[in-house]
C-alpha positions as CSV (number, residue, x, y, z in Angstrom):
1,M,-7.8,72.4,5.7
2,A,-10.4,73.2,8.4
3,D,-13.9,72.4,8.2
4,K,-14.9,75.7,8.3
5,T,-13.3,76.9,5.0
6,L,-13.0,76.2,1.4
7,K,-10.2,76.4,-1.1
8,L,-11.2,78.4,-3.9
9,E,-9.4,78.3,-7.4
10,V,-10.1,80.1,-10.4
11,I,-8.2,79.0,-13.6
12,T,-8.5,80.4,-17.1
13,P,-6.2,79.4,-20.4
14,E,-3.9,82.2,-19.6
15,R,-3.3,82.1,-15.7
16,V,-4.6,81.2,-12.3
17,A,-6.7,84.1,-11.6
18,L,-7.2,83.3,-7.8
19,Q,-6.3,81.0,-5.4
20,D,-8.1,82.0,-1.7
21,E,-9.4,80.6,1.3
22,S,-13.3,81.3,1.7
23,T,-15.8,80.7,4.3
24,S,-18.7,80.6,1.5
25,V,-18.8,81.3,-2.3
26,I,-22.0,82.1,-4.4
27,V,-21.3,81.4,-8.4
28,P,-23.6,82.2,-11.2
29,G,-24.8,78.8,-12.4
30,V,-26.3,78.6,-15.7
31,D,-29.8,77.7,-13.8
32,G,-29.3,80.4,-11.1
33,E,-26.9,81.1,-8.6
34,L,-25.3,78.5,-6.3
35,G,-24.3,79.0,-2.6
36,I,-21.3,77.0,-1.5
37,W,-20.4,76.5,1.9
38,P,-18.0,73.9,3.7
39,N,-18.6,70.4,3.7
40,H,-20.9,70.6,0.2
41,A,-21.7,67.6,-1.7
42,P,-19.6,67.1,-4.6
43,L,-20.9,68.9,-7.7
44,L,-20.1,69.9,-11.4
45,A,-22.1,72.6,-13.0
46,G,-21.9,75.0,-15.8
47,L,-21.7,78.8,-15.2
48,K,-23.1,81.6,-17.1
49,P,-21.2,85.0,-17.5
50,G,-21.6,86.7,-14.1
51,V,-19.9,87.5,-10.5
52,I,-18.3,85.0,-8.1
53,S,-18.8,86.6,-4.6
54,Y,-16.8,85.0,-2.1
55,K,-16.1,85.9,1.8
56,T,-12.7,85.7,3.2
57,A,-11.2,86.8,6.5
58,S,-10.8,90.4,5.2
59,G,-14.6,90.6,3.9
60,T,-16.6,89.9,0.8
61,E,-14.5,89.8,-2.7
62,K,-15.8,89.6,-6.2
63,L,-14.6,88.2,-9.4
64,V,-16.1,88.5,-12.8
65,V,-16.1,85.0,-15.0
66,S,-17.2,84.7,-18.8
67,G,-19.0,81.4,-18.1
68,G,-17.3,78.0,-17.7
69,F,-17.7,75.3,-14.8
70,V,-17.3,74.9,-11.1
71,E,-16.4,71.6,-9.5
72,I,-17.0,71.2,-6.0
73,A,-15.2,68.3,-4.1
74,N,-13.3,68.0,-0.7
75,N,-13.8,71.6,0.3
76,T,-12.4,72.6,-2.7
77,I,-14.0,74.7,-5.4
78,S,-12.3,75.0,-9.0
79,V,-13.9,77.2,-11.5
80,I,-12.5,76.8,-15.0
81,A,-13.3,79.8,-17.1
82,P,-12.4,81.4,-20.4
83,A,-11.9,84.7,-18.7
84,A,-11.7,86.0,-15.1
85,E,-11.1,89.4,-13.3
86,K,-10.9,90.4,-9.9
87,S,-13.0,93.6,-9.2
88,T,-9.9,95.5,-8.7
89,E,-8.3,94.5,-12.0
90,I,-11.4,96.0,-13.9
91,D,-10.8,99.2,-15.9
92,F,-14.1,101.0,-15.5
93,A,-13.4,103.6,-18.4
94,R,-12.5,100.4,-20.8
95,A,-15.9,98.7,-19.6
96,E,-18.0,101.8,-20.3
97,E,-16.5,101.9,-23.9
98,A,-17.5,98.3,-24.3
99,K,-20.9,99.0,-23.1
100,K,-21.4,101.9,-25.5
101,R,-20.1,99.9,-28.5
102,A,-22.3,97.0,-27.5
103,E,-25.5,99.5,-27.4
104,D,-24.6,101.0,-30.6
105,K,-24.4,97.7,-32.1
106,L,-27.8,96.8,-31.0
107,S,-29.4,100.0,-32.2
108,Q,-28.3,99.1,-35.8
109,S,-30.9,97.5,-38.2
110,G,-30.5,94.4,-40.3
111,M,-28.5,92.4,-38.0
112,D,-29.1,88.8,-37.9
113,D,-29.9,86.7,-34.8
114,K,-26.1,85.5,-34.6
115,E,-24.9,89.3,-34.5
116,V,-27.8,90.3,-32.0
117,K,-26.7,87.3,-29.5
118,L,-23.2,88.3,-29.7
119,A,-24.0,92.1,-29.1
120,E,-26.3,91.1,-26.1
121,A,-23.6,88.8,-24.6
122,K,-21.0,92.0,-24.9
123,L,-23.4,94.3,-23.3
124,H,-24.1,91.9,-20.6
125,R,-20.2,91.2,-19.7
126,A,-20.0,95.1,-19.9
127,L,-22.9,95.5,-17.6
128,V,-21.5,93.0,-15.1
129,R,-17.8,94.6,-15.1
130,I,-19.3,97.9,-14.4
131,G,-21.6,96.5,-11.6
132,T,-18.6,94.8,-10.0
133,V,-16.7,97.6,-9.7
134,G,-19.4,99.6,-8.0
135,K,-19.1,103.1,-9.6
């Protein structure tokens, strides 16, 4: 592998969501975004739900992940996530429906903290998916 590229792989329990070469990658770390370039120091970090943005020869691409972990070693970035979708795989209408359901749930009274946090997480995921599609 050339010293100017990184191997990026994103793996979920169901599939290998992505295998690509990249010149730089930004991941949603639990403590903030992490920028990764070739020859990055080894690292293991937690990810929060959000967008992985990566540059390839054809331009900047995006992938939505629902949390997980990232490991960086030897110019390879390995992401293990519960779920991941390329922007081209996101169904905008379905994401809009999920947003509406989460907002409706949050508008209800009498929910306990666990229910509120779950609804907020669903709303955040829907908003990230909608924002990634760019509509």
